[in-house]
Short mmCIF file of the C-alpha atoms (twelve columns), coordinates in Angstrom:
data_MODEL
# 
_entry.id   MODEL 
# 
loop_
_atom_site.group_PDB 
_atom_site.id 
_atom_site.type_symbol 
_atom_site.label_atom_id 
_atom_site.label_alt_id 
_atom_site.label_comp_id 
_atom_site.label_asym_id 
_atom_site.label_seq_id 
_atom_site.Cartn_x 
_atom_site.Cartn_y 
_atom_site.Cartn_z 
_atom_site.pdbx_PDB_model_num 
ATOM 1   C CA . MET A 1   -40.601 10.029  -15.742 1 
ATOM 2   C CA . LEU A 2   -42.996 12.005  -17.921 1 
ATOM 3   C CA . VAL A 3   -46.288 13.358  -16.595 1 
ATOM 4   C CA . VAL A 4   -48.290 14.654  -19.541 1 
ATOM 5   C CA . THR A 5   -51.305 16.667  -18.405 1 
ATOM 6   C CA . LYS A 6   -52.955 20.055  -18.346 1 
ATOM 7   C CA . GLU A 7   -51.690 22.756  -16.011 1 
ATOM 8   C CA . LEU A 8   -54.421 22.346  -13.380 1 
ATOM 9   C CA . ASP A 9   -54.857 18.672  -12.537 1 
ATOM 10  C CA . PRO A 10  -55.220 17.660  -8.851  1 
ATOM 11  C CA . ALA A 11  -54.801 13.967  -9.648  1 
ATOM 12  C CA . ALA A 12  -51.498 14.561  -11.440 1 
ATOM 13  C CA . ASP A 13  -50.377 16.771  -8.530  1 
ATOM 14  C CA . LEU A 14  -50.885 13.856  -6.119  1 
ATOM 15  C CA . VAL A 15  -48.901 11.474  -8.328  1 
ATOM 16  C CA . VAL A 16  -46.030 13.950  -8.784  1 
ATOM 17  C CA . ASP A 17  -45.894 14.405  -4.997  1 
ATOM 18  C CA . GLU A 18  -45.637 10.637  -4.524  1 
ATOM 19  C CA . LEU A 19  -42.901 10.351  -7.164  1 
ATOM 20  C CA . THR A 20  -41.008 13.196  -5.513  1 
ATOM 21  C CA . ILE A 21  -41.091 11.334  -2.191  1 
ATOM 22  C CA . ARG A 22  -39.458 8.407   -4.022  1 
ATOM 23  C CA . ARG A 23  -36.887 10.804  -5.538  1 
ATOM 24  C CA . VAL A 24  -37.970 9.847   -9.036  1 
ATOM 25  C CA . PRO A 25  -37.054 12.618  -11.506 1 
ATOM 26  C CA . VAL A 26  -40.200 13.968  -13.177 1 
ATOM 27  C CA . MET A 27  -40.801 16.205  -16.161 1 
ATOM 28  C CA . ARG A 28  -44.375 17.441  -16.181 1 
ATOM 29  C CA . PHE A 29  -45.690 19.216  -19.261 1 
ATOM 30  C CA . ASP A 30  -48.791 19.956  -21.320 1 
ATOM 31  C CA . MET A 31  -48.621 18.979  -24.993 1 
ATOM 32  C CA . GLY A 32  -50.495 22.216  -25.720 1 
ATOM 33  C CA . ASP A 33  -47.224 24.076  -25.076 1 
ATOM 34  C CA . PHE A 34  -45.537 22.262  -27.972 1 
ATOM 35  C CA . PRO A 35  -43.950 23.601  -30.123 1 
ATOM 36  C CA . LEU A 36  -44.387 27.243  -29.000 1 
ATOM 37  C CA . SER A 37  -42.572 26.881  -25.659 1 
ATOM 38  C CA . MET A 38  -41.202 23.348  -25.933 1 
ATOM 39  C CA . SER A 39  -38.611 21.804  -28.226 1 
ATOM 40  C CA . LEU A 40  -37.989 18.271  -29.421 1 
ATOM 41  C CA . SER A 41  -34.782 16.990  -31.006 1 
ATOM 42  C CA . VAL A 42  -34.489 13.221  -31.343 1 
ATOM 43  C CA . GLU A 43  -32.650 10.837  -33.647 1 
ATOM 44  C CA . HIS A 44  -33.230 7.252   -34.675 1 
ATOM 45  C CA . ALA A 45  -30.563 4.823   -35.839 1 
ATOM 46  C CA . ALA A 46  -30.644 1.184   -34.720 1 
ATOM 47  C CA . ALA A 47  -32.062 1.883   -31.259 1 
ATOM 48  C CA . PRO A 48  -35.276 3.638   -30.160 1 
ATOM 49  C CA . TRP A 49  -35.399 7.412   -30.408 1 
ATOM 50  C CA . THR A 50  -32.656 9.254   -28.521 1 
ATOM 51  C CA . GLY A 51  -32.533 12.942  -27.838 1 
ATOM 52  C CA . VAL A 52  -34.013 15.756  -25.809 1 
ATOM 53  C CA . LEU A 53  -37.470 17.070  -24.986 1 
ATOM 54  C CA . ALA A 54  -37.242 20.446  -23.262 1 
ATOM 55  C CA . ASP A 55  -39.196 23.467  -22.100 1 
ATOM 56  C CA . GLU A 56  -37.922 26.689  -20.569 1 
ATOM 57  C CA . TYR A 57  -37.526 25.116  -17.119 1 
ATOM 58  C CA . ARG A 58  -36.289 21.555  -17.613 1 
ATOM 59  C CA . SER A 59  -35.330 18.885  -20.100 1 
ATOM 60  C CA . VAL A 60  -35.239 15.116  -20.365 1 
ATOM 61  C CA . ARG A 61  -33.379 12.645  -22.538 1 
ATOM 62  C CA . LEU A 62  -36.012 10.309  -23.955 1 
ATOM 63  C CA . GLU A 63  -33.779 7.243   -23.742 1 
ATOM 64  C CA . GLU A 64  -33.797 7.710   -19.948 1 
ATOM 65  C CA . VAL A 65  -37.594 7.795   -19.617 1 
ATOM 66  C CA . ARG A 66  -39.028 4.788   -17.792 1 
ATOM 67  C CA . ALA A 67  -42.760 5.546   -17.739 1 
ATOM 68  C CA . VAL A 68  -45.400 8.010   -18.935 1 
ATOM 69  C CA . TYR A 69  -48.453 9.167   -16.965 1 
ATOM 70  C CA . TYR A 70  -50.869 10.608  -19.522 1 
ATOM 71  C CA . ARG A 71  -53.780 12.700  -18.200 1 
ATOM 72  C CA . ARG A 72  -55.876 14.565  -20.788 1 
ATOM 73  C CA . PRO A 73  -53.424 17.237  -21.944 1 
ATOM 74  C CA . ARG A 74  -54.229 19.830  -24.582 1 
ATOM 75  C CA . LEU A 75  -53.212 19.102  -28.143 1 
ATOM 76  C CA . PRO A 76  -50.117 20.736  -29.675 1 
ATOM 77  C CA . ALA A 77  -50.776 24.185  -31.077 1 
ATOM 78  C CA . VAL A 78  -48.544 26.172  -33.443 1 
ATOM 79  C CA . SER A 79  -48.514 29.941  -33.781 1 
ATOM 80  C CA . GLU A 80  -51.872 31.572  -34.491 1 
ATOM 81  C CA . GLY A 81  -50.032 33.726  -36.997 1 
ATOM 82  C CA . LEU A 82  -49.787 30.748  -39.341 1 
ATOM 83  C CA . GLN A 83  -52.663 30.894  -41.824 1 
ATOM 84  C CA . GLU A 84  -54.990 28.062  -42.808 1 
ATOM 85  C CA . PRO A 85  -54.724 25.461  -44.187 1 
ATOM 86  C CA . HIS A 86  -51.073 25.503  -43.110 1 
ATOM 87  C CA . ARG A 87  -51.915 25.974  -39.435 1 
ATOM 88  C CA . THR A 88  -54.044 22.811  -39.230 1 
ATOM 89  C CA . TRP A 89  -51.409 20.884  -41.178 1 
ATOM 90  C CA . ALA A 90  -48.650 22.109  -38.846 1 
ATOM 91  C CA . ASN A 91  -50.688 21.196  -35.738 1 
ATOM 92  C CA . GLU A 92  -51.064 17.670  -37.104 1 
ATOM 93  C CA . GLN A 93  -47.314 17.465  -37.760 1 
ATOM 94  C CA . ALA A 94  -46.569 18.606  -34.211 1 
ATOM 95  C CA . LEU A 95  -48.881 15.968  -32.735 1 
ATOM 96  C CA . ALA A 96  -47.430 13.226  -34.940 1 
ATOM 97  C CA . GLY A 97  -43.878 14.216  -34.073 1 
ATOM 98  C CA . LEU A 98  -44.295 14.485  -30.317 1 
ATOM 99  C CA . LEU A 99  -46.808 11.768  -29.541 1 
ATOM 100 C CA . GLY A 100 -45.422 9.399   -32.192 1 
ATOM 101 C CA . THR A 101 -41.970 9.677   -30.643 1 
ATOM 102 C CA . LEU A 102 -43.328 8.966   -27.165 1 
ATOM 103 C CA . TYR A 103 -45.297 5.960   -28.457 1 
ATOM 104 C CA . ALA A 104 -42.062 4.441   -29.716 1 
ATOM 105 C CA . LEU A 105 -40.466 4.414   -26.264 1 
ATOM 106 C CA . PRO A 106 -40.371 0.953   -24.596 1 
ATOM 107 C CA . VAL A 107 -41.899 2.193   -21.346 1 
ATOM 108 C CA . THR A 108 -44.890 1.744   -19.045 1 
ATOM 109 C CA . TRP A 109 -47.911 3.899   -19.890 1 
ATOM 110 C CA . VAL A 110 -50.831 4.876   -17.667 1 
ATOM 111 C CA . ASN A 111 -52.513 4.846   -20.179 1 
ATOM 112 C CA . ARG A 112 -51.460 5.171   -23.821 1 
ATOM 113 C CA . PRO A 113 -53.977 7.615   -25.339 1 
ATOM 114 C CA . ASP A 114 -54.606 5.493   -28.443 1 
ATOM 115 C CA . VAL A 115 -55.465 2.481   -26.273 1 
ATOM 116 C CA . ASP A 116 -57.406 4.704   -23.879 1 
ATOM 117 C CA . GLY A 117 -59.470 6.071   -26.749 1 
ATOM 118 C CA . MET A 118 -60.311 2.623   -28.085 1 
ATOM 119 C CA . ALA A 119 -61.418 1.421   -24.655 1 
ATOM 120 C CA . SER A 120 -63.450 4.487   -23.688 1 
ATOM 121 C CA . HIS A 121 -66.521 3.871   -25.879 1 
ATOM 122 C CA . LYS A 122 -69.459 2.273   -24.053 1 
ATOM 123 C CA . ALA A 123 -70.589 0.562   -27.238 1 
ATOM 124 C CA . GLY A 124 -67.364 -1.442  -27.195 1 
ATOM 125 C CA . GLN A 125 -67.064 -1.815  -23.440 1 
ATOM 126 C CA . LEU A 126 -70.291 -3.644  -22.682 1 
ATOM 127 C CA . PRO A 127 -69.883 -6.701  -24.984 1 
ATOM 128 C CA . VAL A 128 -66.317 -7.179  -23.745 1 
ATOM 129 C CA . ALA A 129 -67.491 -6.947  -20.135 1 
ATOM 130 C CA . ALA A 130 -70.190 -9.572  -20.723 1 
ATOM 131 C CA . ALA A 131 -67.712 -11.832 -22.515 1 
ATOM 132 C CA . HIS A 132 -65.458 -11.714 -19.447 1 
ATOM 133 C CA . GLY A 133 -68.169 -12.662 -16.989 1 
ATOM 134 C CA . LEU A 134 -69.335 -9.248  -15.815 1 
ATOM 135 C CA . ARG A 135 -73.060 -8.547  -15.596 1 
ATOM 136 C CA . THR A 136 -74.194 -5.638  -17.793 1 
ATOM 137 C CA . PRO A 137 -77.563 -3.894  -18.290 1 
ATOM 138 C CA . ARG A 138 -79.733 -4.597  -21.323 1 
ATOM 139 C CA . SER A 139 -78.934 -1.734  -23.703 1 
ATOM 140 C CA . LEU A 140 -79.976 -0.169  -26.999 1 
ATOM 141 C CA . ILE A 141 -78.178 2.306   -29.256 1 
ATOM 142 C CA . THR A 142 -80.482 3.828   -31.837 1 
ATOM 143 C CA . THR A 143 -81.456 6.841   -33.926 1 
ATOM 144 C CA . ASP A 144 -84.999 5.522   -34.459 1 
ATOM 145 C CA . GLN A 145 -87.805 6.700   -32.162 1 
ATOM 146 C CA . GLU A 146 -90.016 3.682   -32.867 1 
ATOM 147 C CA . VAL A 147 -87.199 1.280   -32.026 1 
ATOM 148 C CA . ALA A 148 -86.558 3.230   -28.819 1 
ATOM 149 C CA . ARG A 149 -90.233 3.042   -27.785 1 
ATOM 150 C CA . LYS A 150 -90.376 -0.672  -28.572 1 
ATOM 151 C CA . PHE A 151 -87.283 -1.270  -26.430 1 
ATOM 152 C CA . CYS A 152 -88.865 0.584   -23.499 1 
ATOM 153 C CA . HIS A 153 -91.986 -1.569  -23.662 1 
ATOM 154 C CA . GLN A 154 -89.981 -4.799  -24.016 1 
ATOM 155 C CA . VAL A 155 -87.930 -4.002  -20.930 1 
ATOM 156 C CA . ASP A 156 -91.175 -3.838  -18.933 1 
ATOM 157 C CA . GLY A 157 -89.715 -1.485  -16.378 1 
ATOM 158 C CA . PRO A 158 -87.992 1.870   -16.094 1 
ATOM 159 C CA . VAL A 159 -85.516 2.808   -18.829 1 
ATOM 160 C CA . ILE A 160 -82.813 5.451   -18.679 1 
ATOM 161 C CA . CYS A 161 -81.080 7.427   -21.406 1 
ATOM 162 C CA . LYS A 162 -77.443 8.452   -21.007 1 
ATOM 163 C CA . PRO A 163 -74.566 9.845   -23.092 1 
ATOM 164 C CA . LEU A 164 -72.499 7.378   -25.120 1 
ATOM 165 C CA . MET A 165 -69.297 9.121   -24.104 1 
ATOM 166 C CA . GLY A 166 -68.168 11.677  -21.560 1 
ATOM 167 C CA . GLY A 167 -67.646 15.368  -21.980 1 
ATOM 168 C CA . PRO A 168 -69.665 18.471  -21.076 1 
ATOM 169 C CA . LEU A 169 -71.752 20.797  -23.189 1 
ATOM 170 C CA . GLU A 170 -69.642 23.906  -23.819 1 
ATOM 171 C CA . TYR A 171 -71.543 27.083  -24.678 1 
ATOM 172 C CA . PRO A 172 -70.164 30.103  -26.591 1 
ATOM 173 C CA . ASP A 173 -70.163 32.195  -23.396 1 
ATOM 174 C CA . GLY A 174 -67.853 29.672  -21.710 1 
ATOM 175 C CA . HIS A 175 -70.573 28.074  -19.580 1 
ATOM 176 C CA . ARG A 176 -70.250 24.298  -19.234 1 
ATOM 177 C CA . THR A 177 -72.809 21.737  -18.103 1 
ATOM 178 C CA . GLY A 178 -72.856 17.978  -17.912 1 
ATOM 179 C CA . VAL A 179 -75.423 15.772  -19.606 1 
ATOM 180 C CA . PRO A 180 -76.932 13.646  -16.820 1 
ATOM 181 C CA . THR A 181 -78.524 10.239  -17.034 1 
ATOM 182 C CA . HIS A 182 -82.311 10.523  -16.882 1 
ATOM 183 C CA . VAL A 183 -85.324 8.216   -16.689 1 
ATOM 184 C CA . VAL A 184 -87.268 8.044   -19.967 1 
ATOM 185 C CA . ASP A 185 -91.031 8.248   -20.423 1 
ATOM 186 C CA . PRO A 186 -91.650 6.191   -23.611 1 
ATOM 187 C CA . ASP A 187 -94.582 8.410   -24.547 1 
ATOM 188 C CA . THR A 188 -92.308 11.455  -24.762 1 
ATOM 189 C CA . ILE A 189 -89.807 9.882   -27.182 1 
ATOM 190 C CA . ASP A 190 -90.017 11.816  -30.449 1 
ATOM 191 C CA . ASP A 191 -88.131 12.261  -33.703 1 
ATOM 192 C CA . SER A 192 -85.363 14.201  -31.944 1 
ATOM 193 C CA . VAL A 193 -83.862 10.738  -31.372 1 
ATOM 194 C CA . SER A 194 -82.915 10.784  -35.058 1 
ATOM 195 C CA . LEU A 195 -80.594 13.765  -34.549 1 
ATOM 196 C CA . THR A 196 -77.809 11.617  -33.090 1 
ATOM 197 C CA . ALA A 197 -77.086 8.210   -31.554 1 
ATOM 198 C CA . HIS A 198 -78.793 7.619   -28.194 1 
ATOM 199 C CA . LEU A 199 -78.023 5.013   -25.531 1 
ATOM 200 C CA . PHE A 200 -81.027 3.534   -23.705 1 
ATOM 201 C CA . GLN A 201 -80.619 1.041   -20.840 1 
ATOM 202 C CA . GLU A 202 -82.829 -0.873  -18.482 1 
ATOM 203 C CA . TRP A 203 -82.991 0.643   -15.013 1 
ATOM 204 C CA . VAL A 204 -81.005 -1.530  -12.611 1 
ATOM 205 C CA . PRO A 205 -82.525 -1.686  -9.090  1 
ATOM 206 C CA . LYS A 206 -79.715 -0.859  -6.686  1 
ATOM 207 C CA . THR A 207 -78.929 -0.292  -3.046  1 
ATOM 208 C CA . HIS A 208 -75.870 1.783   -3.935  1 
ATOM 209 C CA . GLU A 209 -73.196 2.224   -6.573  1 
ATOM 210 C CA . VAL A 210 -69.458 1.539   -6.545  1 
ATOM 211 C CA . ARG A 211 -66.588 3.449   -8.111  1 
ATOM 212 C CA . LEU A 212 -63.877 0.838   -8.595  1 
ATOM 213 C CA . THR A 213 -60.485 2.335   -9.398  1 
ATOM 214 C CA . VAL A 214 -57.938 -0.176  -10.673 1 
ATOM 215 C CA . VAL A 215 -54.183 0.462   -10.839 1 
ATOM 216 C CA . GLY A 216 -52.307 -2.408  -12.414 1 
ATOM 217 C CA . LYS A 217 -53.829 -5.325  -10.498 1 
ATOM 218 C CA . GLU A 218 -54.611 -3.339  -7.338  1 
ATOM 219 C CA . MET A 219 -58.278 -2.482  -6.737  1 
ATOM 220 C CA . PHE A 220 -59.733 0.393   -4.728  1 
ATOM 221 C CA . ALA A 221 -63.503 0.161   -4.314  1 
ATOM 222 C CA . ALA A 222 -65.692 2.858   -2.803  1 
ATOM 223 C CA . GLU A 223 -69.401 2.568   -2.149  1 
ATOM 224 C CA . ILE A 224 -71.340 5.635   -3.268  1 
ATOM 225 C CA . ARG A 225 -74.671 6.122   -1.523  1 
ATOM 226 C CA . ALA A 226 -77.084 8.727   -2.830  1 
ATOM 227 C CA . GLY A 227 -79.056 11.028  -0.549  1 
ATOM 228 C CA . SER A 228 -81.235 12.734  -3.160  1 
ATOM 229 C CA . ASP A 229 -83.536 11.696  -5.996  1 
ATOM 230 C CA . ALA A 230 -81.218 13.244  -8.592  1 
ATOM 231 C CA . ALA A 231 -78.180 11.423  -7.203  1 
ATOM 232 C CA . ARG A 232 -80.040 8.115   -7.176  1 
ATOM 233 C CA . VAL A 233 -80.461 8.406   -10.952 1 
ATOM 234 C CA . ASP A 234 -76.990 9.866   -11.638 1 
ATOM 235 C CA . TRP A 235 -74.693 10.478  -8.694  1 
ATOM 236 C CA . ARG A 236 -72.647 12.968  -10.735 1 
ATOM 237 C CA . SER A 237 -75.599 15.355  -10.712 1 
ATOM 238 C CA . ASP A 238 -75.511 15.984  -6.934  1 
ATOM 239 C CA . TYR A 239 -72.122 15.427  -5.290  1 
ATOM 240 C CA . ASP A 240 -73.274 17.154  -2.092  1 
ATOM 241 C CA . ALA A 241 -75.823 14.377  -1.512  1 
ATOM 242 C CA . LEU A 242 -73.261 11.541  -1.616  1 
ATOM 243 C CA . THR A 243 -71.646 9.526   1.151   1 
ATOM 244 C CA . TYR A 244 -68.755 7.120   0.690   1 
ATOM 245 C CA . ASP A 245 -67.356 3.994   2.277   1 
ATOM 246 C CA . VAL A 246 -64.623 1.523   1.361   1 
ATOM 247 C CA . CYS A 247 -65.840 -1.908  0.288   1 
ATOM 248 C CA . ARG A 248 -64.563 -5.307  -0.833  1 
ATOM 249 C CA . VAL A 249 -64.605 -6.471  -4.467  1 
ATOM 250 C CA . PRO A 250 -66.209 -9.897  -5.034  1 
ATOM 251 C CA . ASP A 251 -63.825 -12.459 -6.506  1 
ATOM 252 C CA . ASP A 252 -65.839 -12.942 -9.707  1 
ATOM 253 C CA . VAL A 253 -65.952 -9.191  -10.330 1 
ATOM 254 C CA . ARG A 254 -62.226 -8.919  -9.672  1 
ATOM 255 C CA . ALA A 255 -61.483 -11.629 -12.220 1 
ATOM 256 C CA . GLY A 256 -63.772 -10.076 -14.828 1 
ATOM 257 C CA . VAL A 257 -62.344 -6.594  -14.375 1 
ATOM 258 C CA . LEU A 258 -58.746 -7.778  -14.696 1 
ATOM 259 C CA . SER A 259 -59.638 -9.689  -17.865 1 
ATOM 260 C CA . TRP A 260 -61.404 -6.606  -19.218 1 
ATOM 261 C CA . LEU A 261 -58.325 -4.446  -18.616 1 
ATOM 262 C CA . GLU A 262 -56.039 -7.056  -20.143 1 
ATOM 263 C CA . HIS A 263 -58.253 -7.190  -23.245 1 
ATOM 264 C CA . PHE A 264 -57.750 -3.460  -23.795 1 
ATOM 265 C CA . ARG A 265 -54.111 -3.446  -22.573 1 
ATOM 266 C CA . LEU A 266 -54.813 -0.867  -19.884 1 
ATOM 267 C CA . ASN A 267 -52.909 -0.221  -16.650 1 
ATOM 268 C CA . PHE A 268 -55.645 1.955   -15.158 1 
ATOM 269 C CA . GLY A 269 -59.428 2.105   -15.205 1 
ATOM 270 C CA . ALA A 270 -62.226 3.778   -13.236 1 
ATOM 271 C CA . PHE A 271 -65.256 1.456   -13.295 1 
ATOM 272 C CA . ASP A 272 -68.830 2.288   -12.339 1 
ATOM 273 C CA . PHE A 273 -71.012 -0.493  -10.915 1 
ATOM 274 C CA . ALA A 274 -74.490 -0.691  -9.410  1 
ATOM 275 C CA . VAL A 275 -75.032 -3.164  -6.574  1 
ATOM 276 C CA . THR A 276 -78.483 -4.757  -6.612  1 
ATOM 277 C CA . PRO A 277 -80.516 -5.676  -3.504  1 
ATOM 278 C CA . ALA A 278 -79.377 -9.271  -4.097  1 
ATOM 279 C CA . GLY A 279 -75.737 -8.137  -3.950  1 
ATOM 280 C CA . ASP A 280 -74.948 -8.541  -7.662  1 
ATOM 281 C CA . TRP A 281 -72.536 -6.065  -9.237  1 
ATOM 282 C CA . VAL A 282 -73.678 -4.650  -12.601 1 
ATOM 283 C CA . MET A 283 -71.097 -2.805  -14.705 1 
ATOM 284 C CA . PHE A 284 -72.222 0.392   -16.393 1 
ATOM 285 C CA . GLU A 285 -68.953 1.631   -17.831 1 
ATOM 286 C CA . CYS A 286 -65.223 2.174   -17.417 1 
ATOM 287 C CA . ASN A 287 -63.431 5.474   -17.882 1 
ATOM 288 C CA . PRO A 288 -59.812 4.597   -18.723 1 
ATOM 289 C CA . SER A 289 -58.703 8.084   -17.688 1 
ATOM 290 C CA . GLY A 290 -61.347 8.671   -15.048 1 
ATOM 291 C CA . GLU A 291 -61.053 11.075  -12.142 1 
ATOM 292 C CA . TRP A 292 -60.002 9.530   -8.854  1 
ATOM 293 C CA . SER A 293 -58.534 12.253  -6.631  1 
ATOM 294 C CA . TRP A 294 -61.921 13.044  -5.052  1 
ATOM 295 C CA . ILE A 295 -62.427 9.373   -4.147  1 
ATOM 296 C CA . GLN A 296 -59.003 9.298   -2.510  1 
ATOM 297 C CA . ASN A 297 -59.831 12.475  -0.586  1 
ATOM 298 C CA . GLU A 298 -63.212 11.112  0.561   1 
ATOM 299 C CA . THR A 299 -62.069 7.611   1.542   1 
ATOM 300 C CA . GLY A 300 -58.330 7.695   2.125   1 
ATOM 301 C CA . LEU A 301 -57.772 4.959   -0.464  1 
ATOM 302 C CA . PRO A 302 -54.062 5.154   -1.477  1 
ATOM 303 C CA . ILE A 303 -54.624 5.437   -5.223  1 
ATOM 304 C CA . ALA A 304 -51.869 7.977   -5.894  1 
ATOM 305 C CA . THR A 305 -49.378 5.830   -4.002  1 
ATOM 306 C CA . HIS A 306 -50.043 2.833   -6.212  1 
ATOM 307 C CA . ILE A 307 -49.997 4.838   -9.448  1 
ATOM 308 C CA . ALA A 308 -46.602 6.180   -8.410  1 
ATOM 309 C CA . ASP A 309 -45.426 2.655   -7.559  1 
ATOM 310 C CA . LEU A 310 -46.495 1.399   -10.991 1 
ATOM 311 C CA . LEU A 311 -44.778 4.285   -12.775 1 
ATOM 312 C CA . ALA A 312 -41.618 4.038   -10.661 1 
ATOM 313 C CA . GLU A 313 -41.218 0.379   -11.571 1 
ATOM 314 C CA . GLY A 314 -41.128 1.438   -15.211 1 
ATOM 315 C CA . ARG A 315 -39.291 -0.584  -17.766 1 
ATOM 316 C CA . PRO A 316 -36.681 -3.134  -16.692 1 
# 
């Protein structure tokens, strides 16, 4: 079993603990250590790649790997002593050699990073969700301030603006901040919209939100109820104001979510839904490599157990 992640990852820790209970051999590593403190020697003839991936503590024969749990590792990095443009070229070779070899293995992935990347863009997620029967908010992606204002007036209600993809703002001094969802005043929209693509959406009236974590075909749904104005707009902006409870997934949502995951060939997804006063579930997005350890800690939902079960089953 390979667990590919950064050094500090509570979610990966929980999965490794579960695999250890099952006595499943695990090699955990960060791709950022390759090739400086990791080695790869594999050979291809008629069969898939055979050979050894090793670091200073352990090694694994790739032909014995049954599954890969991939969790946002760093990219391979060669020696800083190598000068440009050779350093960039060598980093690309390292990535192609390591990740390309792993891609070729006939194993279970949670999730393959190329598939994960394709599925992670909201612009692609929403049409697929609607096509599979999930309700989605009316949305606009634009770089034009007049189009943005027109959209706000056509919606005839509150409109929010949110990032098109995840990731914090990282400042030169090392400070990091998120970019929260916020309600838009159409009169304040100016030509700064032209600086990059912006996502505008109708405000969805809601009683609460749901984080739905899906592992294979197993679903773990947690209600998220906001106790502050900031959290009611974007619950990620005020975790201290949140309360959680386990809830049931409606049958139509379950069917749509499973079809959505099958479309993108994913074994894992962390979905965000709003639940309206009428009880309808509205999908905002899915993070194919979303965080889940805090939901497990808050609710007791056995997410790590089921990820370990899926990985342990591996290939036949």
